KEBA-965178 format. One line per 10 residues: number of its first residue (from 1); their letters; for each residue x negated, y negated, z of N, C-alpha, C. Coordinates in nm, 3 decimals. Layout:
BEGIN
NUM) a) X,Y,Z,X,Y,Z,X,Y,Z | ... .
***
This chain:
BEGIN
1) mptrepials) 2.377,1.517,-1.543,2.274,1.467,-1.454,2.259,1.312,-1.552 | 2.277,1.199,-1.498,2.279,1.048,-1.513,2.089,1.043,-1.503 | 2.044,0.980,-1.639,1.914,0.912,-1.635,1.894,0.861,-1.524 | 1.761,0.834,-1.446,1.732,0.788,-1.390,1.656,0.682,-1.410 | 1.660,0.547,-1.337,1.577,0.446,-1.426,1.444,0.426,-1.388 | 1.360,0.415,-1.481,1.223,0.393,-1.426,1.166,0.293,-1.371 | 1.082,0.333,-1.259,1.050,0.198,-1.124,0.910,0.217,-1.143 | 0.824,0.108,-1.112,0.693,0.131,-1.091,0.671,0.089,-0.905 | 0.585,0.128,-0.864,0.571,0.107,-0.742,0.408,0.027,-0.716 | 0.446,-0.077,-0.638,0.331,-0.148,-0.585,0.257,-0.054,-0.503 .
11) wsggkdstla) 0.128,-0.031,-0.508,0.085,0.093,-0.377,-0.061,0.014,-0.372 | -0.057,0.029,-0.232,-0.173,-0.007,-0.120,-0.234,0.109,-0.117 | -0.184,0.228,-0.095,-0.285,0.318,-0.055,-0.227,0.368,0.101 | -0.170,0.257,0.142,-0.133,0.227,0.269,0.012,0.309,0.362 | 0.035,0.290,0.473,0.164,0.345,0.505,0.272,0.321,0.459 | 0.322,0.212,0.410,0.401,0.118,0.377,0.464,0.190,0.244 | 0.349,0.170,0.141,0.372,0.182,0.034,0.401,0.348,-0.016 | 0.330,0.463,0.099,0.382,0.582,0.103,0.510,0.580,0.162 | 0.549,0.535,0.265,0.698,0.578,0.285,0.799,0.473,0.193 | 0.775,0.392,0.060,0.857,0.373,0.003,0.827,0.433,-0.115 .
21) laalradpty) 0.740,0.510,-0.140,0.736,0.636,-0.268,0.852,0.733,-0.204 | 0.845,0.773,-0.075,0.930,0.885,-0.031,1.092,0.834,-0.064 | 1.073,0.702,-0.019,1.204,0.652,-0.033,1.284,0.644,-0.165 | 1.219,0.650,-0.249,1.208,0.619,-0.418,1.228,0.748,-0.473 | 1.179,0.847,-0.419,1.160,0.975,-0.456,1.267,1.042,-0.401 | 1.355,1.022,-0.299,1.445,1.021,-0.228,1.592,0.986,-0.319 | 1.569,0.877,-0.378,1.695,0.799,-0.413,1.711,0.834,-0.564 | 1.820,0.901,-0.584,1.856,0.931,-0.695,1.883,0.853,-0.842 | 1.878,0.719,-0.806,1.884,0.586,-0.887,1.746,0.594,-0.954 | 1.631,0.618,-0.920,1.521,0.587,-0.963,1.442,0.736,-0.992 .
31) evaalltsvt) 1.312,0.710,-1.095,1.231,0.807,-1.141,1.103,0.686,-1.133 | 1.023,0.735,-1.054,0.918,0.632,-1.016,0.809,0.691,-1.123 | 0.797,0.587,-1.182,0.693,0.608,-1.344,0.527,0.614,-1.307 | 0.495,0.478,-1.240,0.366,0.475,-1.199,0.375,0.385,-1.049 | 0.218,0.400,-1.039,0.184,0.299,-0.938,0.124,0.212,-0.951 | 0.074,0.061,-0.899,0.062,-0.044,-0.949,-0.067,-0.102,-0.811 | -0.191,-0.104,-0.856,-0.274,-0.137,-0.716,-0.375,-0.234,-0.807 | -0.389,-0.333,-0.654,-0.475,-0.429,-0.715,-0.627,-0.399,-0.626 | -0.732,-0.407,-0.725,-0.868,-0.376,-0.737,-0.964,-0.482,-0.708 | -1.041,-0.500,-0.626,-1.152,-0.578,-0.627,-1.271,-0.557,-0.770 .
41) rgydrisihg) -1.295,-0.635,-0.851,-1.411,-0.605,-0.961,-1.529,-0.625,-0.865 | -1.627,-0.562,-0.894,-1.779,-0.572,-0.824,-1.746,-0.483,-0.709 | -1.672,-0.489,-0.611,-1.665,-0.418,-0.504,-1.606,-0.282,-0.526 | -1.532,-0.260,-0.625,-1.454,-0.129,-0.670,-1.384,-0.060,-0.577 | -1.313,-0.181,-0.495,-1.243,-0.135,-0.353,-1.087,-0.177,-0.387 | -1.009,-0.116,-0.319,-0.867,-0.155,-0.306,-0.870,-0.275,-0.240 | -0.787,-0.397,-0.298,-0.814,-0.540,-0.245,-0.752,-0.549,-0.114 | -0.813,-0.623,0.009,-0.770,-0.617,0.103,-0.772,-0.520,0.210 | -0.785,-0.390,0.162,-0.759,-0.270,0.250,-0.918,-0.210,0.203 | -0.986,-0.231,0.155,-1.128,-0.176,0.125,-1.174,-0.078,0.112 .
51) vrrtlleaqv) -1.060,0.020,0.034,-1.114,0.171,0.046,-1.143,0.205,-0.112 | -1.238,0.267,-0.128,-1.327,0.298,-0.238,-1.234,0.343,-0.320 | -1.239,0.315,-0.439,-1.197,0.384,-0.559,-1.186,0.500,-0.594 | -1.288,0.605,-0.587,-1.273,0.723,-0.525,-1.180,0.783,-0.485 | -1.153,0.726,-0.367,-1.058,0.798,-0.272,-0.896,0.763,-0.344 | -0.893,0.602,-0.364,-0.773,0.555,-0.469,-0.765,0.680,-0.569 | -0.852,0.694,-0.646,-0.784,0.796,-0.747,-0.776,0.941,-0.722 | -0.846,0.984,-0.564,-0.814,1.142,-0.531,-0.692,1.142,-0.466 | -0.584,1.023,-0.439,-0.490,0.972,-0.356,-0.379,0.994,-0.456 | -0.371,0.924,-0.596,-0.291,0.910,-0.683,-0.252,1.036,-0.769 .
61) kavglplyev) -0.387,1.112,-0.761,-0.389,1.269,-0.841,-0.309,1.346,-0.753 | -0.290,1.328,-0.625,-0.268,1.403,-0.513,-0.097,1.350,-0.533 | -0.067,1.233,-0.527,0.086,1.229,-0.550,0.111,1.217,-0.702 | 0.097,1.276,-0.795,0.089,1.281,-0.923,0.166,1.182,-1.017 | 0.092,1.063,-1.001,0.124,0.995,-1.071,0.007,0.833,-1.134 | 0.039,0.828,-1.248,-0.039,0.763,-1.322,-0.096,0.601,-1.255 | -0.197,0.530,-1.235,-0.214,0.456,-1.203,-0.265,0.336,-1.311 | -0.210,0.231,-1.250,-0.229,0.089,-1.320,-0.324,-0.011,-1.230 | -0.392,-0.076,-1.306,-0.467,-0.180,-1.173,-0.425,-0.321,-1.228 | -0.425,-0.410,-1.115,-0.454,-0.549,-1.115,-0.584,-0.597,-1.075 .
71) vlepsssnea) -0.678,-0.608,-1.199,-0.802,-0.628,-1.127,-0.817,-0.796,-1.076 | -0.875,-0.764,-0.985,-0.909,-0.951,-0.913,-1.040,-0.956,-0.897 | -1.109,-1.064,-0.931,-1.233,-1.101,-0.898,-1.216,-1.155,-0.709 | -1.353,-1.143,-0.659,-1.371,-1.141,-0.542,-1.303,-1.247,-0.492 | -1.243,-1.349,-0.404,-1.170,-1.481,-0.347,-1.105,-1.510,-0.468 | -1.007,-1.390,-0.529,-0.886,-1.496,-0.596,-0.811,-1.583,-0.585 | -0.784,-1.688,-0.627,-0.681,-1.793,-0.623,-0.516,-1.710,-0.685 | -0.438,-1.788,-0.630,-0.290,-1.744,-0.640,-0.277,-1.722,-0.815 | -0.318,-1.867,-0.886,-0.314,-1.851,-1.028,-0.395,-1.696,-1.082 | -0.534,-1.678,-0.997,-0.576,-1.564,-1.115,-0.544,-1.410,-1.082 .
81) yetafrdgvd) -0.452,-1.432,-0.920,-0.365,-1.315,-0.915,-0.293,-1.305,-0.993 | -0.163,-1.405,-1.005,-0.078,-1.405,-1.112,-0.139,-1.350,-1.234 | -0.228,-1.415,-1.283,-0.271,-1.371,-1.431,-0.295,-1.225,-1.461 | -0.367,-1.155,-1.363,-0.424,-1.049,-1.332,-0.273,-0.953,-1.324 | -0.196,-1.012,-1.254,-0.091,-0.895,-1.256,-0.011,-0.915,-1.335 | 0.005,-1.010,-1.432,0.084,-1.013,-1.555,0.036,-0.929,-1.675 | -0.113,-0.905,-1.636,-0.210,-0.834,-1.731,-0.167,-0.665,-1.701 | -0.163,-0.628,-1.540,-0.098,-0.521,-1.539,0.021,-0.457,-1.542 | 0.129,-0.569,-1.548,0.268,-0.524,-1.603,0.249,-0.521,-1.732 | 0.194,-0.574,-1.837,0.175,-0.569,-1.950,0.126,-0.424,-1.961 .
91) alradfpalr) 0.032,-0.398,-1.904,0.005,-0.238,-1.942,0.113,-0.145,-1.903 | 0.193,-0.146,-1.814,0.275,-0.080,-1.759,0.388,-0.102,-1.887 | 0.431,-0.189,-1.924,0.540,-0.221,-2.001,0.495,-0.153,-2.135 | 0.369,-0.126,-2.187,0.348,-0.091,-2.294,0.337,0.084,-2.314 | 0.345,0.126,-2.188,0.364,0.263,-2.168,0.526,0.307,-2.154 | 0.567,0.242,-2.043,0.719,0.238,-2.013,0.759,0.132,-2.089 | 0.845,0.075,-2.199,0.941,-0.011,-2.248,1.018,-0.016,-2.138 | 1.077,0.106,-2.095,1.244,0.065,-2.063,1.219,0.017,-1.918 | 1.085,-0.013,-1.851,1.068,-0.064,-1.734,1.123,-0.189,-1.685 | 1.235,-0.216,-1.595,1.240,-0.340,-1.555,1.241,-0.343,-1.423 .
101) kiafgdlfle) 1.168,-0.280,-1.317,1.171,-0.275,-1.153,1.052,-0.261,-1.146 | 1.015,-0.300,-1.042,0.881,-0.268,-0.966,0.915,-0.279,-0.822 | 0.892,-0.187,-0.746,0.889,-0.170,-0.591,0.775,-0.213,-0.503 | 0.856,-0.233,-0.386,0.700,-0.289,-0.303,0.779,-0.241,-0.147 | 0.640,-0.222,-0.092,0.691,-0.171,0.065,0.736,-0.263,0.180 | 0.747,-0.384,0.136,0.730,-0.510,0.220,0.867,-0.461,0.306 | 0.848,-0.492,0.438,0.949,-0.507,0.582,1.040,-0.583,0.614 | 1.009,-0.692,0.622,1.041,-0.819,0.675,1.020,-0.940,0.674 | 0.861,-0.996,0.602,0.853,-1.135,0.571,0.938,-1.201,0.432 | 1.013,-1.280,0.499,1.110,-1.348,0.371,1.009,-1.390,0.258 .
111) evrayreqll) 0.894,-1.473,0.322,0.852,-1.570,0.224,0.757,-1.470,0.135 | 0.723,-1.349,0.189,0.631,-1.263,0.106,0.751,-1.187,-0.021 | 0.864,-1.148,0.064,0.931,-1.085,-0.060,0.996,-1.202,-0.170 | 1.048,-1.371,-0.155,1.077,-1.449,-0.185,0.916,-1.468,-0.312 | 0.791,-1.480,-0.310,0.721,-1.516,-0.383,0.720,-1.382,-0.474 | 0.753,-1.263,-0.437,0.745,-1.138,-0.497,0.807,-1.133,-0.614 | 0.947,-1.199,-0.558,1.086,-1.200,-0.664,1.075,-1.330,-0.764 | 1.024,-1.435,-0.728,0.941,-1.556,-0.816,0.888,-1.484,-0.914 | 0.776,-1.432,-0.880,0.664,-1.383,-0.963,0.730,-1.285,-1.075 | 0.812,-1.195,-0.995,0.840,-1.113,-1.134,0.972,-1.165,-1.204 .
121) grlglegvfp) 1.034,-1.252,-1.143,1.132,-1.285,-1.211,1.075,-1.395,-1.342 | 0.959,-1.472,-1.331,0.900,-1.507,-1.438,0.824,-1.428,-1.576 | 0.830,-1.280,-1.504,0.789,-1.185,-1.609,0.946,-1.062,-1.626 | 1.022,-1.166,-1.649,1.115,-1.118,-1.689,1.169,-0.929,-1.588 | 1.142,-0.958,-1.481,1.153,-0.783,-1.373,1.229,-0.842,-1.250 | 1.287,-0.725,-1.213,1.342,-0.748,-1.064,1.222,-0.675,-0.972 | 1.239,-0.718,-0.817,1.191,-0.651,-0.735,1.298,-0.555,-0.658 | 1.217,-0.408,-0.615,1.315,-0.336,-0.513,1.241,-0.329,-0.435 | 1.329,-0.321,-0.269,1.250,-0.298,-0.166,1.322,-0.213,-0.056 | 1.272,-0.066,-0.087,1.330,0.041,-0.018,1.344,0.030,0.138 .
131) lwgldtrela) 1.178,-0.028,0.171,1.217,-0.024,0.336,1.282,-0.129,0.404 | 1.335,-0.255,0.325,1.356,-0.377,0.404,1.460,-0.347,0.492 | 1.397,-0.418,0.621,1.490,-0.447,0.723,1.506,-0.343,0.798 | 1.450,-0.234,0.764,1.444,-0.119,0.873,1.342,-0.125,1.003 | 1.396,-0.103,1.095,1.310,-0.111,1.245,1.180,-0.077,1.248 | 1.081,-0.152,1.255,0.945,-0.124,1.267,0.882,0.000,1.321 | 0.942,-0.016,1.448,0.869,0.070,1.539,0.915,0.234,1.507 | 1.089,0.215,1.484,1.146,0.400,1.435,1.043,0.413,1.299 | 1.028,0.304,1.198,0.918,0.339,1.114,0.791,0.422,1.097 | 0.734,0.336,1.187,0.612,0.405,1.247,0.611,0.518,1.312 .
141) rrfvrdgyqa) 0.721,0.549,1.412,0.739,0.678,1.460,0.763,0.797,1.336 | 0.843,0.752,1.285,0.905,0.845,1.139,0.773,0.876,1.077 | 0.685,0.782,1.046,0.543,0.817,0.950,0.473,0.969,1.016 | 0.486,0.909,1.151,0.382,1.030,1.238,0.461,1.160,1.245 | 0.588,1.161,1.272,0.699,1.245,1.315,0.675,1.344,1.164 | 0.725,1.279,1.052,0.728,1.342,0.911,0.560,1.441,0.885 | 0.488,1.380,0.953,0.368,1.472,0.909,0.270,1.421,0.826 | 0.292,1.256,0.807,0.161,1.183,0.741,0.065,1.157,0.790 | -0.041,1.190,0.729,-0.205,1.145,0.801,-0.248,1.032,0.765 | -0.324,0.950,0.843,-0.373,0.851,0.784,-0.472,0.761,0.876 .
151) hlvcvdttql) -0.564,0.673,0.856,-0.664,0.623,0.937,-0.663,0.461,0.887 | -0.669,0.358,1.003,-0.698,0.244,0.986,-0.811,0.200,0.911 | -0.809,0.134,0.823,-0.887,0.089,0.747,-0.920,-0.058,0.781 | -0.855,-0.125,0.797,-0.892,-0.272,0.822,-0.801,-0.333,0.946 | -0.858,-0.389,0.996,-0.777,-0.431,1.133,-0.839,-0.591,1.164 | -0.728,-0.676,1.199,-0.753,-0.797,1.171,-0.788,-0.832,1.322 | -0.885,-0.889,1.397,-0.916,-0.848,1.541,-0.889,-0.982,1.591 | -0.832,-1.089,1.509,-0.773,-1.176,1.588,-0.592,-1.133,1.649 | -0.604,-1.001,1.607,-0.474,-0.978,1.625,-0.447,-0.818,1.725 | -0.553,-0.719,1.689,-0.620,-0.623,1.748,-0.750,-0.645,1.774 .
161) ggefagrald) -0.768,-0.529,1.893,-0.895,-0.482,1.923,-0.995,-0.447,1.811 | -1.111,-0.477,1.740,-1.178,-0.413,1.664,-1.197,-0.257,1.692 | -1.182,-0.160,1.782,-1.197,-0.055,1.842,-1.116,0.043,1.755 | -0.989,-0.032,1.691,-0.884,0.035,1.669,-0.926,0.058,1.508 | -1.009,0.017,1.481,-1.065,0.014,1.313,-1.108,0.175,1.329 | -1.053,0.260,1.202,-1.102,0.396,1.192,-1.013,0.521,1.241 | -0.938,0.446,1.347,-0.866,0.549,1.426,-0.723,0.620,1.360 | -0.702,0.732,1.389,-0.614,0.798,1.311,-0.450,0.723,1.352 | -0.372,0.689,1.266,-0.254,0.632,1.299,-0.170,0.746,1.322 | -0.177,0.741,1.454,-0.088,0.887,1.546,0.015,0.810,1.649 .
171) asliadlpat) 0.096,0.906,1.741,0.146,0.868,1.812,0.092,0.763,1.934 | -0.023,0.830,1.967,-0.120,0.753,2.061,-0.142,0.607,2.010 | -0.191,0.605,1.882,-0.241,0.466,1.863,-0.123,0.392,1.863 | 0.023,0.413,1.864,0.135,0.351,1.823,0.153,0.300,1.948 | 0.155,0.381,2.046,0.139,0.365,2.199,0.066,0.276,2.244 | -0.068,0.263,2.192,-0.157,0.184,2.225,-0.152,0.021,2.169 | -0.091,0.019,2.098,-0.062,-0.119,2.044,-0.011,-0.231,2.127 | -0.079,-0.350,2.108,-0.025,-0.451,2.181,0.100,-0.483,2.177 | 0.209,-0.521,2.238,0.341,-0.578,2.256,0.354,-0.704,2.135 | 0.247,-0.743,2.149,0.232,-0.876,1.999,0.249,-0.812,1.866 .
181) adpcgergey) 0.189,-0.690,1.884,0.166,-0.651,1.719,0.268,-0.588,1.664 | 0.330,-0.603,1.531,0.406,-0.517,1.478,0.347,-0.393,1.439 | 0.402,-0.288,1.481,0.418,-0.123,1.503,0.350,-0.099,1.349 | 0.420,-0.162,1.260,0.397,-0.146,1.099,0.272,-0.200,1.103 | 0.236,-0.296,1.149,0.121,-0.372,1.064,0.156,-0.510,0.977 | 0.308,-0.536,0.993,0.332,-0.616,0.882,0.296,-0.753,0.905 | 0.230,-0.833,0.955,0.197,-0.970,1.001,0.023,-0.926,0.993 | -0.025,-0.845,0.893,-0.155,-0.795,0.896,-0.211,-0.753,1.007 | -0.191,-0.743,1.115,-0.231,-0.657,1.232,-0.314,-0.545,1.174 | -0.309,-0.441,1.078,-0.393,-0.370,1.029,-0.329,-0.290,0.902 .
191) hsfvwdgpvf) -0.433,-0.249,0.828,-0.397,-0.188,0.707,-0.458,-0.012,0.748 | -0.361,0.034,0.613,-0.428,0.170,0.672,-0.435,0.271,0.506 | -0.531,0.388,0.523,-0.530,0.480,0.404,-0.458,0.610,0.431 | -0.367,0.667,0.380,-0.280,0.780,0.417,-0.367,0.898,0.254 | -0.433,1.029,0.339,-0.468,1.117,0.279,-0.397,1.249,0.313 | -0.270,1.213,0.363,-0.226,1.353,0.377,-0.047,1.328,0.406 | 0.040,1.421,0.375,0.215,1.447,0.389,0.277,1.468,0.256 | 0.396,1.466,0.301,0.539,1.508,0.246,0.525,1.471,0.087 | 0.433,1.334,0.055,0.466,1.313,-0.075,0.310,1.364,-0.181 | 0.246,1.399,-0.096,0.105,1.485,-0.122,0.126,1.633,-0.198 .
201) atpvpvvrge) 0.067,1.642,-0.294,0.054,1.807,-0.346,-0.078,1.802,-0.250 | -0.173,1.793,-0.242,-0.289,1.831,-0.172,-0.315,1.737,-0.074 | -0.404,1.740,0.045,-0.465,1.606,0.102,-0.562,1.579,0.033 | -0.624,1.460,0.085,-0.736,1.404,0.046,-0.841,1.387,0.170 | -0.900,1.517,0.170,-0.989,1.472,0.305,-1.088,1.357,0.337 | -1.056,1.317,0.423,-1.165,1.181,0.419,-1.230,1.188,0.607 | -1.360,1.131,0.615,-1.445,1.111,0.732,-1.478,1.002,0.714 | -1.464,0.921,0.857,-1.495,0.802,0.889,-1.658,0.753,0.865 | -1.678,0.668,0.813,-1.787,0.597,0.747,-1.845,0.478,0.852 | -1.910,0.369,0.826,-1.938,0.293,0.887,-1.852,0.171,0.897 .
211) ivlrdgrfay) -1.844,0.069,1.014,-1.749,0.037,1.074,-1.794,-0.103,1.054 | -1.751,-0.209,0.960,-1.855,-0.374,0.956,-1.730,-0.474,1.003 | -1.769,-0.571,1.067,-1.731,-0.718,1.085,-1.709,-0.782,0.961 | -1.620,-0.826,0.893,-1.670,-0.924,0.798,-1.535,-1.072,0.796 | -1.632,-1.186,0.751,-1.578,-1.319,0.791,-1.572,-1.319,0.923 | -1.615,-1.271,0.994,-1.597,-1.291,1.139,-1.465,-1.261,1.200 | -1.398,-1.163,1.116,-1.243,-1.129,1.181,-1.214,-0.980,1.151 | -1.235,-0.973,1.015,-1.176,-0.850,0.979,-1.267,-0.721,1.023 | -1.240,-0.620,1.103,-1.328,-0.480,1.103,-1.263,-0.396,0.981 | -1.364,-0.372,0.928,-1.320,-0.260,0.815,-1.396,-0.139,0.892 .
221) cdllks) -1.331,0.000,0.821,-1.391,0.141,0.868,-1.407,0.201,0.719 | -1.528,0.213,0.668,-1.549,0.259,0.531,-1.507,0.423,0.521 | -1.443,0.440,0.452,-1.384,0.625,0.473,-1.458,0.673,0.351 | -1.477,0.791,0.384,-1.563,0.862,0.265,-1.518,1.017,0.263 | -1.513,1.043,0.120,-1.463,1.185,0.093,-1.529,1.285,0.170 | -1.443,1.385,0.200,-1.533,1.478,0.293,-1.530,1.605,0.211 .
***
């Protein structure tokens, strides 16, 4: 058997990065070596998604991969993000010298992909996008059909009603999304936390906690380990 190429995966803990992990593990070209996650210092939570570090750690243990962090300050600038990203990549390369590629769960936003590719290029790396161009309605349905379990942890209330925060990501939720929303939330309509499914050795049981509105716009559901 030929040796698989090591690859790292940008990991948010949500639906798209979970499906990207499944796609990479099914691809004989790659061996997923590690996960790379942005965490906000002080809050001790996954950046943007707002998920507690304790849940992140339980999640990556369940998928059986080491975690490397991009540590951000609150309200980081692009320059600060890129510095932190480089630091995270440096740590990855120290442990995996043969690593040349990082995968992302992006679906169709060309400007996001171009930014990632430019950033990686400056670091001597290439981007891989295993879900790129797939039909997002079918992808959301496949997520449910394959048996994944998730909750919406952040909802942009300018695009979705705040009542979606905390809901299970299931067929009922997909059916309830307005026609203006991308079914996978690719335009930032929502972010999710996946706690069980085919890539998990064991589930990460969670219970829904408080829902808070931040910046007058984003409804966050605080998940807790049950």
